[in-house]
C-alpha positions as CSV (number, residue, x, y, z in Angstrom):
1,M,47.1,-6.7,11.3
2,T,44.2,-9.3,11.2
3,E,44.6,-12.2,9.5
4,I,41.4,-13.9,8.4
5,K,42.0,-17.4,6.3
6,L,39.5,-19.7,5.2
7,I,39.7,-23.0,6.5
8,S,36.8,-24.8,4.7
9,L,33.6,-23.6,2.8
10,C,30.6,-26.2,2.6
11,L,27.5,-25.8,0.3
12,E,24.2,-27.7,0.0
13,N,21.7,-27.3,-1.9
14,F,23.5,-23.8,-3.2
15,K,23.0,-22.7,-6.7
16,C,24.2,-25.6,-9.0
17,H,26.0,-27.6,-5.9
18,R,24.0,-30.4,-4.8
19,H,26.7,-30.7,-1.7
20,L,30.2,-29.5,-2.3
21,R,32.8,-29.2,0.3
22,L,36.4,-27.2,0.4
23,D,39.2,-27.7,2.5
24,F,41.2,-24.9,2.4
25,N,43.1,-24.9,5.2
26,G,44.0,-21.0,5.1
27,R,46.5,-22.2,1.5
28,N,46.3,-20.3,-2.0
29,T,44.2,-22.6,-3.7
30,E,43.2,-22.8,-7.3
31,I,39.5,-24.1,-8.4
32,S,39.1,-25.0,-11.7
33,G,36.5,-26.3,-14.2
34,D,34.6,-25.4,-17.2
35,N,32.4,-22.6,-17.9
36,A,29.1,-23.1,-15.8
37,S,30.5,-25.8,-13.9
38,G,30.2,-23.6,-10.5
39,K,33.4,-21.6,-9.8
40,T,31.4,-18.4,-9.2
41,S,29.0,-20.0,-7.1
42,V,32.0,-20.7,-4.4
43,F,32.4,-16.8,-4.2
44,D,29.0,-16.8,-4.4
45,A,28.4,-18.9,-1.3
46,F,31.1,-17.4,1.3
47,M,29.9,-13.6,0.2
48,W,26.0,-14.8,0.7
49,V,27.0,-16.9,4.3
50,L,28.6,-13.5,5.5
51,F,26.4,-11.1,4.2
52,S,23.7,-12.3,2.6
53,K,24.2,-10.8,-1.1
54,S,26.0,-12.4,-3.9
55,S,29.5,-11.6,-4.9
56,T,28.4,-8.7,-7.1
57,G,26.1,-7.2,-4.3
58,I,22.7,-8.6,-5.6
59,G,21.0,-9.3,-2.2
60,D,18.6,-12.0,-0.9
61,K,15.5,-10.6,-2.9
62,N,17.0,-11.0,-6.4
63,F,19.7,-13.6,-5.8
64,E,18.2,-17.2,-6.4
65,V,20.3,-19.6,-4.2
66,K,18.5,-22.3,-4.8
67,P,18.9,-25.5,-7.8
68,L,17.3,-24.5,-10.3
69,D,16.3,-26.7,-13.8
70,K,16.6,-25.8,-17.4
71,D,13.4,-23.5,-17.2
72,G,14.9,-21.9,-14.4
73,N,12.2,-23.3,-11.7
74,V,13.5,-24.3,-8.2
75,I,14.2,-28.2,-8.6
76,D,13.1,-29.2,-4.7
77,H,11.1,-26.4,-3.0
78,D,11.6,-29.0,0.3
79,A,15.1,-28.6,0.2
80,L,17.4,-27.1,2.9
81,T,19.9,-24.6,1.4
82,S,23.2,-24.0,3.6
83,V,26.6,-22.5,4.0
84,E,29.1,-23.1,6.1
85,V,31.9,-21.6,6.5
86,V,35.3,-21.8,8.6
87,L,37.5,-19.0,9.1
88,E,40.7,-18.7,11.0
89,I,41.1,-14.8,12.6
90,N,44.7,-14.6,14.1
91,G,45.0,-18.4,14.4
92,E,41.4,-18.7,16.0
93,K,39.1,-20.6,14.4
94,L,35.2,-19.0,13.8
95,T,32.3,-21.0,12.0
96,L,29.5,-19.1,10.3
97,L,26.5,-21.7,8.9
98,R,23.4,-20.1,7.6
99,T,20.3,-22.0,6.3
100,Y,17.8,-21.0,4.0
101,R,14.3,-22.9,3.3
102,E,11.0,-21.9,1.7
103,K,8.0,-21.6,4.2
104,W,4.7,-23.4,2.9
105,E,1.6,-23.3,4.8
106,T,-2.1,-24.2,4.8
107,R,-4.6,-21.8,4.7
108,R,-7.5,-22.1,6.8
109,G,-10.8,-23.5,5.4
110,S,-8.0,-25.0,2.7
111,S,-6.0,-28.2,2.3
112,E,-4.0,-26.5,-0.2
113,T,-0.6,-25.4,1.0
114,V,0.5,-21.8,-0.7
115,F,4.3,-20.7,-0.4
116,T,4.5,-17.7,2.6
117,G,7.9,-16.7,2.1
118,N,11.4,-17.9,2.5
119,T,13.4,-18.1,6.4
120,S,17.2,-18.3,7.3
121,E,18.7,-19.2,10.5
122,Y,21.8,-18.5,11.5
123,Y,24.6,-19.8,13.9
124,I,28.3,-18.8,15.4
125,D,30.3,-22.0,15.9
126,G,27.3,-23.8,16.3
127,V,25.0,-21.9,18.8
128,P,21.5,-20.6,17.2
129,V,21.8,-16.9,17.1
130,K,19.4,-14.1,15.3
131,H,20.4,-12.4,12.4
132,N,21.4,-8.9,13.8
133,A,23.7,-11.0,16.1
134,F,24.8,-12.8,13.1
135,Q,26.0,-9.7,11.2
136,D,27.2,-7.9,14.3
137,K,29.8,-10.8,14.7
138,V,30.8,-10.6,11.1
139,N,30.9,-7.0,11.4
140,E,33.2,-6.8,14.5
141,L,36.1,-9.2,11.9
142,V,35.7,-6.2,8.7
143,S,32.5,-4.3,7.4
144,E,31.0,-5.4,4.4
145,D,32.5,-2.3,2.2
146,T,35.8,-3.1,3.0
147,F,35.7,-6.8,2.8
148,R,34.5,-6.4,-1.0
149,M,37.4,-4.0,-1.8
150,L,39.5,-6.5,0.1
151,T,38.7,-10.0,-1.3
152,N,37.4,-8.6,-5.4
153,T,40.4,-7.4,-7.4
154,T,37.8,-5.1,-9.6
155,H,35.6,-4.0,-6.8
156,F,37.8,-1.2,-5.6
157,A,39.2,-0.4,-9.7
158,W,35.9,-0.5,-11.2
159,D,32.5,-1.0,-9.7
160,I,32.6,1.5,-7.0
161,P,32.1,5.0,-7.9
162,W,35.2,7.4,-8.9
163,Q,34.1,10.0,-5.8
164,E,33.8,6.5,-3.3
165,R,37.2,5.6,-4.6
166,R,38.7,9.3,-4.5
167,A,37.3,9.5,-0.8
168,V,39.1,5.8,0.1
169,L,42.8,6.9,-1.4
170,F,42.6,10.3,0.7
171,K,42.2,8.4,3.6
172,V,44.4,6.0,3.4
173,A,47.1,8.2,2.1
174,G,46.4,10.9,5.0
175,V,45.9,13.6,2.6
176,M,45.3,17.1,4.1
177,D,41.8,18.3,3.4
178,D,41.2,21.4,1.1
179,A,41.0,23.5,4.2
180,Q,45.0,22.6,5.1
181,I,46.2,22.4,1.9
182,L,44.7,26.0,1.0
183,A,46.7,26.7,4.3
184,T,49.8,26.2,2.9
185,C,49.7,29.6,0.0
186,E,49.0,32.8,1.5
187,G,47.7,33.6,-2.1
188,F,44.4,31.4,-1.7
189,A,43.5,33.4,1.7
190,P,40.6,35.4,-0.5
191,L,39.1,32.2,-1.5
192,V,39.3,30.9,2.4
193,E,37.5,33.8,3.3
194,S,34.8,34.3,1.1
195,M,34.2,30.0,1.7
196,G,33.2,30.4,5.2
197,K,32.4,27.2,6.5
198,L,31.5,25.6,3.2
199,S,33.5,23.0,1.1
200,L,35.4,23.6,-1.7
201,E,33.4,21.2,-3.4
202,D,29.7,22.7,-2.5
203,Y,31.1,26.4,-2.0
204,K,31.8,25.9,-5.9
205,K,28.6,24.4,-6.7
206,K,27.0,27.3,-4.9
207,L,29.8,29.8,-7.3
208,L,28.1,27.9,-10.3
209,T,24.7,28.3,-9.8
210,E,25.1,32.0,-8.9
211,K,26.9,32.6,-12.0
212,K,24.3,30.9,-14.1
213,K,21.5,33.4,-12.7
214,F,23.6,36.8,-13.2
215,V,25.2,35.4,-16.5
216,G,21.1,34.7,-17.3
217,A,20.4,38.2,-16.2
218,K,23.3,40.0,-17.9
219,T,21.6,38.3,-21.3
220,E,18.2,39.0,-20.8
221,I,18.0,42.3,-18.7
222,P,18.7,44.3,-22.2
223,A,15.8,42.6,-23.8
224,R,13.3,43.4,-20.8
225,I,13.9,46.9,-20.6
226,S,12.9,47.1,-24.9
227,E,10.3,45.1,-23.7
228,C,9.1,47.4,-21.5
229,Q,9.8,50.6,-23.6
230,K,7.8,49.0,-26.8
231,T,5.3,48.6,-24.1
232,I,4.9,52.0,-23.0
233,K,5.1,53.1,-26.7
234,D,2.3,51.2,-27.6
235,I,-0.2,52.1,-24.5
236,Q,0.7,55.7,-23.6
237,D,-1.4,57.4,-26.1
238,L,-4.6,55.1,-25.2
239,D,-8.2,56.9,-24.1
240,F,-8.6,55.3,-20.4
241,A,-11.7,57.3,-19.5
242,G,-13.4,57.0,-22.4
243,A,-13.2,53.4,-22.1
244,Q,-14.7,53.0,-19.0
245,A,-17.8,55.2,-19.6
246,E,-18.2,52.7,-22.5
247,V,-18.2,49.6,-20.5
248,E,-20.7,51.3,-18.3
249,V,-23.0,51.4,-21.1
250,L,-22.7,48.3,-22.6
251,N,-23.0,46.7,-19.2
252,A,-26.4,48.6,-19.0
253,K,-27.3,46.9,-22.2
254,K,-26.3,43.6,-21.2
255,E,-28.5,44.0,-17.6
256,A,-31.6,44.2,-20.2
257,I,-30.9,41.7,-22.6
258,S,-30.0,38.9,-19.9
259,A,-33.4,40.0,-18.0
260,Q,-35.4,39.1,-21.6
261,I,-33.8,35.8,-21.7
262,V,-35.3,35.2,-18.2
263,A,-38.2,35.8,-19.0
264,L,-38.5,33.6,-22.3
265,E,-37.0,30.4,-20.1
266,H,-39.8,30.8,-17.9
267,S,-43.0,30.5,-20.5
268,S,-45.7,29.1,-19.3
269,E,-47.0,27.7,-22.2
270,A,-44.2,25.5,-22.2
271,D,-44.4,24.7,-18.6
272,K,-48.1,23.4,-19.1
273,K,-47.1,21.1,-21.7
274,A,-43.9,19.6,-20.5
275,L,-46.4,19.4,-17.3
276,E,-48.7,16.8,-19.9
277,I,-45.8,15.1,-21.0
278,R,-44.7,14.3,-17.6
279,E,-48.1,13.2,-16.8
280,A,-48.8,10.4,-20.1
281,E,-45.2,9.5,-18.8
282,L,-46.5,8.5,-15.5
283,E,-49.5,6.8,-17.1
284,L,-47.2,5.0,-19.2
285,S,-45.3,3.8,-16.4
286,T,-48.0,2.4,-14.3
287,L,-49.3,0.6,-17.3
288,E,-46.1,-1.1,-17.8
289,S,-45.7,-1.6,-13.9
290,E,-49.3,-3.5,-13.9
291,N,-48.1,-5.6,-16.4
292,R,-45.2,-6.6,-15.3
293,A,-47.2,-7.6,-11.8
294,Y,-49.7,-9.3,-14.3
295,R,-46.8,-11.5,-15.9
296,T,-45.0,-11.9,-12.4
297,S,-48.5,-13.8,-11.3
298,Q,-48.5,-15.8,-14.1
299,S,-45.4,-17.2,-13.5
300,S,-45.2,-17.7,-9.8
301,G,-46.8,-21.1,-9.8
302,L,-43.2,-22.1,-11.9
303,L,-40.7,-19.9,-10.4
304,N,-41.9,-20.0,-6.5
305,V,-42.1,-24.1,-6.1
306,Q,-38.8,-24.2,-3.8
307,N,-40.2,-21.6,-2.0
308,L,-43.5,-23.0,-1.5
309,K,-42.0,-26.8,-0.2
310,M,-40.1,-24.3,2.2
311,D,-43.3,-22.9,3.4
312,L,-44.8,-26.0,3.9
313,S,-41.9,-27.8,5.8
314,D,-42.0,-24.5,7.8
315,L,-45.7,-25.2,8.5
316,R,-45.4,-28.7,9.4
317,K,-42.7,-28.2,12.3
318,R,-44.8,-25.6,13.4
319,L,-47.8,-27.7,13.4
320,D,-45.6,-30.6,14.8
321,R,-44.7,-27.6,18.1
322,K,-48.6,-26.5,18.5
323,Q,-49.6,-29.9,19.0
324,H,-47.4,-30.6,21.5
325,E,-48.1,-27.5,23.5
326,L,-51.6,-28.5,22.5
327,A,-51.2,-31.9,24.4
328,N,-48.9,-30.3,27.1
329,E,-52.3,-27.7,27.9
330,Q,-54.8,-30.5,27.8
331,A,-52.8,-32.6,30.7
332,Y,-52.8,-29.5,32.7
333,I,-56.5,-28.6,32.4
334,D,-56.9,-32.3,33.3
335,G,-54.8,-32.3,36.5
336,L,-57.0,-28.7,37.1
337,N,-60.3,-30.5,37.1
338,K,-58.6,-33.1,39.3
339,S,-57.9,-31.1,42.0
340,I,-61.2,-28.6,41.0
341,T,-63.5,-31.8,41.8
342,Q,-61.3,-32.3,45.2
343,Y,-61.9,-28.8,46.4
344,R,-66.0,-29.4,45.7
345,D,-65.8,-32.4,47.3
346,R,-64.4,-31.5,50.5
347,W,-66.8,-27.8,50.8
348,I,-69.7,-30.6,50.8
349,S,-68.0,-32.2,53.5
350,V,-66.9,-29.4,55.4
351,N,-70.1,-27.5,55.1
352,G,-72.4,-31.0,56.0
353,E,-70.6,-30.6,59.5
354,T,-72.7,-29.4,62.4
355,F,-72.4,-28.4,65.8
356,I,-73.3,-31.0,68.6
357,G,-72.7,-29.3,71.5
358,G,-69.8,-29.6,74.0
359,N,-68.2,-30.8,77.2
360,C,-65.9,-29.2,79.8
361,P,-62.3,-30.8,79.2
362,T,-61.4,-30.3,82.8
363,C,-64.7,-32.0,84.9
364,G,-66.1,-33.6,81.8
365,Q,-69.5,-31.7,82.5
366,N,-71.8,-30.5,79.9
367,L,-70.8,-26.6,79.1
368,P,-72.9,-23.8,80.1
369,S,-75.4,-22.4,77.9
370,V,-73.1,-19.2,77.5
371,Q,-70.0,-21.0,77.2
372,L,-72.0,-23.5,74.7
373,Q,-72.8,-20.4,72.6
374,T,-69.5,-19.0,72.3
375,A,-68.0,-22.7,71.7
376,K,-71.0,-22.7,68.8
377,A,-70.3,-19.2,67.3
378,Q,-66.5,-20.2,67.3
379,F,-67.3,-23.5,65.3
380,E,-69.1,-21.6,62.7
381,N,-66.5,-19.0,62.6
382,D,-63.9,-21.8,61.9
383,K,-66.3,-23.2,59.8
384,Q,-67.0,-20.4,57.5
385,K,-63.2,-19.7,57.5
386,R,-62.1,-22.8,56.3
387,L,-65.3,-23.0,53.6
388,A,-63.7,-19.6,51.9
389,D,-60.1,-21.0,52.1
390,I,-61.4,-23.9,49.9
391,L,-63.7,-21.9,47.9
392,Q,-60.6,-19.5,47.1
393,T,-58.2,-22.3,46.1
394,A,-61.0,-23.5,43.8
395,N,-61.5,-20.7,42.1
396,S,-58.3,-20.0,41.4
397,Y,-57.9,-23.6,40.0
398,K,-61.4,-22.6,37.5
399,E,-59.4,-18.8,37.1
400,S,-56.2,-20.8,36.0
401,K,-58.7,-23.4,34.4
402,A,-60.2,-20.9,32.4
403,Q,-57.0,-19.3,31.2
404,A,-55.7,-22.8,30.1
405,E,-59.0,-23.7,28.2
406,E,-58.4,-19.9,26.4
407,R,-55.1,-21.1,25.2
408,L,-56.0,-24.3,24.6
409,A,-58.7,-22.7,22.4
410,G,-55.8,-20.2,20.7
411,H,-53.8,-23.6,20.3
412,Q,-56.6,-25.3,18.4
413,E,-57.5,-22.6,16.6
414,E,-53.8,-22.6,15.4
415,I,-53.6,-26.0,14.9
416,G,-56.9,-25.7,12.3
417,Q,-55.5,-22.6,10.5
418,L,-51.5,-24.7,10.1
419,E,-53.4,-27.3,9.0
420,A,-55.5,-25.8,6.8
421,G,-52.3,-23.8,5.3
422,I,-50.3,-27.1,4.9
423,R,-53.3,-28.5,2.5
424,Q,-53.4,-25.0,0.7
425,K,-49.7,-25.2,0.5
426,E,-49.9,-28.7,-0.6
427,Q,-52.3,-27.3,-3.6
428,D,-50.6,-24.6,-4.4
429,I,-47.1,-26.7,-5.0
430,A,-49.6,-28.9,-6.8
431,A,-50.9,-26.4,-8.7
432,A,-47.4,-24.5,-9.5
433,E,-45.7,-27.9,-10.5
434,A,-48.3,-28.6,-13.1
435,S,-48.4,-25.3,-14.2
436,L,-46.6,-24.5,-17.9
437,V,-49.2,-21.9,-19.2
438,E,-47.8,-19.4,-21.2
439,I,-46.9,-15.8,-20.3
440,V,-48.9,-13.1,-21.7
441,D,-49.3,-9.6,-21.6
442,M,-52.9,-8.3,-20.3
443,A,-55.6,-8.2,-22.8
444,D,-55.3,-4.5,-23.6
445,Y,-51.9,-3.8,-22.8
446,A,-50.6,-3.5,-26.4
447,Q,-53.2,-1.1,-27.5
448,R,-53.0,1.1,-24.3
449,K,-49.3,1.5,-24.6
450,S,-49.7,2.3,-28.5
451,D,-52.1,5.1,-27.4
452,I,-50.2,6.8,-24.4
453,Q,-47.0,6.5,-26.3
454,A,-48.7,8.1,-29.6
455,R,-49.9,11.3,-27.2
456,I,-46.2,11.4,-25.2
457,D,-44.9,11.7,-29.3
458,K,-47.8,14.3,-30.1
459,L,-47.1,16.4,-26.7
460,N,-43.5,16.6,-27.5
461,D,-44.0,17.7,-30.9
462,E,-46.1,20.6,-29.7
463,L,-43.4,21.2,-27.2
464,Y,-40.4,21.1,-30.1
465,E,-42.8,24.1,-31.4
466,I,-42.9,26.1,-28.6
467,N,-39.6,25.8,-27.7
468,H,-38.4,26.2,-31.0
469,S,-40.0,29.6,-31.7
470,V,-38.5,30.9,-27.7
471,S,-35.3,29.3,-28.8
472,G,-34.9,31.3,-32.0
473,L,-35.4,34.9,-30.1
474,K,-33.2,33.4,-27.4
475,M,-30.5,32.3,-30.2
476,R,-30.6,36.3,-31.2
477,L,-30.5,37.8,-27.9
478,R,-27.5,35.5,-27.1
479,Q,-25.9,36.3,-30.2
480,E,-26.3,40.0,-29.2
481,M,-25.2,39.4,-25.5
482,S,-21.9,37.9,-26.7
483,E,-21.1,40.8,-29.1
484,I,-21.3,43.0,-26.2
485,N,-19.0,40.9,-23.9
486,G,-16.7,40.8,-26.6
487,Q,-16.8,45.2,-27.0
488,I,-16.9,44.8,-22.9
489,G,-13.5,42.8,-23.5
490,V,-12.1,45.1,-25.7
491,K,-12.3,48.1,-23.6
492,M,-11.4,46.4,-20.5
493,G,-8.1,45.2,-21.9
494,I,-7.7,49.0,-22.7
495,I,-8.3,50.1,-19.2
496,S,-6.2,47.1,-17.4
497,T,-3.3,48.2,-19.4
498,Q,-3.7,51.8,-17.5
499,N,-1.7,49.9,-14.6
500,M,0.7,48.7,-16.7
501,L,2.0,51.7,-18.2
502,E,2.9,52.4,-14.6
503,Y,4.5,49.4,-14.2
504,S,6.6,49.2,-17.2
505,R,8.1,52.8,-16.3
506,K,8.7,51.5,-12.6
507,R,10.3,48.6,-14.0
508,I,13.1,50.0,-16.5
509,E,14.7,51.3,-13.5
510,E,14.7,48.0,-11.4
511,L,16.0,46.3,-14.5
512,R,19.3,48.8,-14.9
513,E,20.0,48.9,-11.4
514,D,19.7,45.0,-11.7
515,A,22.3,45.2,-14.3
516,K,24.7,46.9,-12.4
517,N,24.4,44.6,-9.6
518,S,24.5,41.6,-12.0
519,A,27.7,43.2,-13.0
520,E,29.5,43.5,-9.4
521,C,28.5,40.0,-8.6
522,L,29.7,38.3,-11.7
523,E,33.0,39.5,-11.7
524,A,33.3,38.6,-8.3
525,I,32.5,35.5,-8.9
526,E,34.9,35.0,-11.7
527,K,37.7,36.7,-9.1
528,M,36.8,33.3,-7.3
529,L,36.1,30.6,-9.4
530,F,39.8,31.5,-11.0
531,L,41.2,30.9,-7.7
532,M,39.7,27.5,-7.5
533,D,41.1,27.0,-10.6
534,E,44.6,27.7,-9.6
535,Y,44.0,26.0,-6.6
536,S,42.9,22.7,-8.4
537,R,46.0,22.6,-9.9
538,Y,48.3,23.1,-7.2
539,K,46.6,20.7,-5.3
540,T,47.3,18.2,-8.3
541,R,50.9,18.1,-7.9
542,F,50.6,18.2,-4.0
543,V,48.6,14.9,-3.8
544,E,49.2,12.8,-6.8
545,D,52.5,12.1,-5.8
546,S,51.6,11.0,-2.3
547,I,48.6,8.7,-3.2
548,N,50.4,7.3,-5.9
549,G,54.1,6.2,-3.8
550,L,51.8,4.2,-2.2
551,F,51.4,1.4,-5.2
552,R,53.8,-0.4,-6.8
553,I,52.1,-0.4,-9.8
554,A,49.1,0.8,-10.0
555,R,48.7,4.7,-10.6
556,F,45.6,7.0,-10.1
557,R,45.1,10.0,-11.9
558,L,42.7,12.8,-9.8
559,F,42.8,15.6,-11.6
560,R,42.1,16.4,-15.5
561,E,42.8,19.5,-17.2
562,Q,39.5,20.8,-19.4
563,A,39.6,22.7,-22.6
564,N,38.4,25.4,-21.1
565,G,41.6,25.7,-18.8
566,G,40.1,24.6,-15.8
567,V,40.7,21.5,-13.7
568,E,37.9,18.4,-13.2
569,D,38.4,15.7,-10.1
570,R,38.8,12.3,-11.2
571,C,40.1,9.1,-9.9
572,D,40.9,7.3,-12.4
573,V,42.8,3.8,-12.0
574,A,45.9,3.2,-14.9
575,Y,48.9,1.4,-15.7
576,D,52.1,3.0,-17.7
577,G,49.4,5.8,-18.6
578,V,47.1,3.3,-19.9
579,V,43.3,3.6,-18.1
580,Y,41.8,0.3,-16.5
581,E,39.5,0.1,-18.9
582,N,41.6,-0.4,-21.7
583,L,44.2,-3.1,-19.9
584,N,43.8,-6.5,-20.4
585,N,42.1,-9.0,-18.2
586,G,45.6,-9.9,-16.5
587,M,46.8,-6.6,-16.0
588,K,43.4,-5.9,-14.2
589,I,43.8,-8.4,-11.7
590,N,47.3,-7.3,-10.8
591,L,46.2,-3.9,-10.3
592,G,43.5,-4.6,-8.1
593,I,46.2,-7.2,-5.9
594,D,48.5,-4.3,-6.0
595,I,45.4,-2.5,-4.6
596,I,44.4,-5.0,-2.2
597,N,48.1,-4.9,-0.9
598,T,48.0,-1.5,0.3
599,L,44.3,-1.3,1.3
600,S,45.0,-3.9,3.6
601,Q,47.9,-2.5,5.0
602,A,46.0,0.9,5.5
603,Y,42.7,-0.9,7.3
604,G,45.4,-3.4,9.5
605,V,42.9,-6.6,7.7
606,R,44.0,-9.3,5.6
607,V,40.6,-11.1,4.0
608,P,40.4,-14.3,1.5
609,L,41.1,-12.9,-1.8
610,F,39.2,-14.5,-5.0
611,V,40.0,-13.6,-8.4
612,D,37.8,-14.7,-11.3
613,N,39.1,-15.7,-14.4
614,A,42.5,-16.0,-13.4
615,E,43.5,-18.0,-16.1
616,S,44.4,-14.5,-17.8
617,V,47.0,-13.7,-15.6
618,T,50.5,-16.2,-15.9
619,Q,52.0,-14.4,-13.2
620,L,49.9,-13.0,-10.1
621,E,51.4,-9.7,-8.3
622,K,52.5,-10.9,-4.8
623,C,50.1,-10.9,-1.8
624,G,50.1,-11.5,1.6
625,S,46.4,-12.6,1.4
626,Q,45.2,-15.7,0.9
627,I,44.4,-16.4,-2.7
628,I,41.7,-18.5,-4.4
629,R,42.2,-18.1,-8.1
630,L,39.2,-19.5,-10.0
631,V,40.3,-20.8,-13.5
632,V,38.3,-21.7,-16.8
633,C,39.5,-25.1,-17.9
634,E,37.8,-26.8,-20.8
635,K,38.8,-30.0,-20.0
636,D,37.7,-30.0,-15.9
637,K,33.8,-30.7,-16.6
638,G,33.5,-30.8,-12.9
639,L,35.5,-28.4,-10.4
640,R,38.9,-29.8,-10.0
641,V,40.8,-28.5,-6.8
642,S,44.3,-27.8,-6.0
643,Y,46.3,-26.3,-3.5
644,E,49.5,-24.5,-2.8
645,N,52.8,-26.4,-2.6
646,S,50.3,-29.8,-2.5
């Protein structure tokens, strides 16, 4: 047996408690106080730290744990909520702590903090852990479902569905399942064979569903047969061949009328008049566009001052850049002119050079005539080469200068244009700022618009007359078409019943066979349902005694006889023949303790037991678990804690 006892519980900013520490030390404890003094909050805190839910099973999303003001608003959004519980498990202590705080963040681009949710931190014996590890540790001790059954006197008897309560009792009592109980009586062998692998409950659901279907069929089939016979009587003498021939004649008439309607809808006179209307409407639209442009031109000086000023600023910036480019270009040209002058002087110097003869570099004598001519030719060639190089370089400078001068002229031209644009823009701004002219329509706009509109109205009247005369004829033709469609519909209705005649005759035979099969199946189902009712009575006596024998005062009614003779599965909790909901609070508490005693023994674990509204019972049922009694006491405005034998 695992013994879990509550040693201490410490609450910080939890519900109505700013700070509360309770030292239980594993003893039975009584916590008394007036209504709304925070007794149940102690139980809530205990369950919240273990399972993140209130004592009634409400989860974090719908369970407000922070202290609230009288209007239901959180008192302190920065406060840290925490609950620490110290448990003793078979003599060894375990400390569990959960904290809870709000998250407030500053969004990008904003200085305002906004609430983004809540966050929790978990600790086991002072060591921070993830939530899953924390919950796994708690579940190692006891699961949440089991814990709630063993810590709350009303949970098992009232809070859970009766089907779950019944399943727990059967498991605790070690009651044999239906298959085992059925095997104890040979009379239920046909039922066992028919069930197959289905459970008794599922098989009963299946049988009742099938029974409903077959009972319905048994009731409906005679009416369906009668309906089919009436259908046959009504349509067997109809002339199907004659109706088909009449349909073909009527379809031919319908096609002829349709051709006449198409011809009328493509009347050339109406199309011509519609074209004239569209042309006049286009003329009116053009006039209105011209007038809007005229009015806009009057308002541009008032509307576009800011745009003009922005344009002026842009022009001035462009002028500054262009003047800077002009200065750089002029400096570049000045440099080129200097280089060209230098190369011109060099060319003149080289061109003025003459051959002055030569001496032998070895003996110093004048060179012979042949060698002298060679030296002179070589001198002239070298001179011409140097002149050509100078000229080529000078020409490249001149070409660069020409390009630079061309760019310079372009810059000057652009500067002139920009300066003119600036002057014009300044004039435009002055004019726009000074302009307060009233906006008016074009001089002849009203008269021209009136004339065009009158022409459109006249053309529309003429088109109406044309369409009206045509529409009358089309209406008569469509009426005739509608009458023919009605006649065709009547004849097609007759033709369609031919298949219905054959279907109705065949359907009568099928329905008679279905009625026979339904009766046989219904008889077999009733036999199985009878065996199930017999088994329920047999099981009632078999099970109830074994389960009720496990409890001292609590009794469980697991079956109830129905008015139709059947047995209904139940799991009602009772004491001395009185069902749980009709008992007083004191007896409900003692029944809950009796149940918890048995379940604790069955599950092999005892947990601290909280008894709310404990003032309603004078003598508690004996219990092996640690008991924390929550008692309403008007004179105790705050919480008063007392311990057993203290």
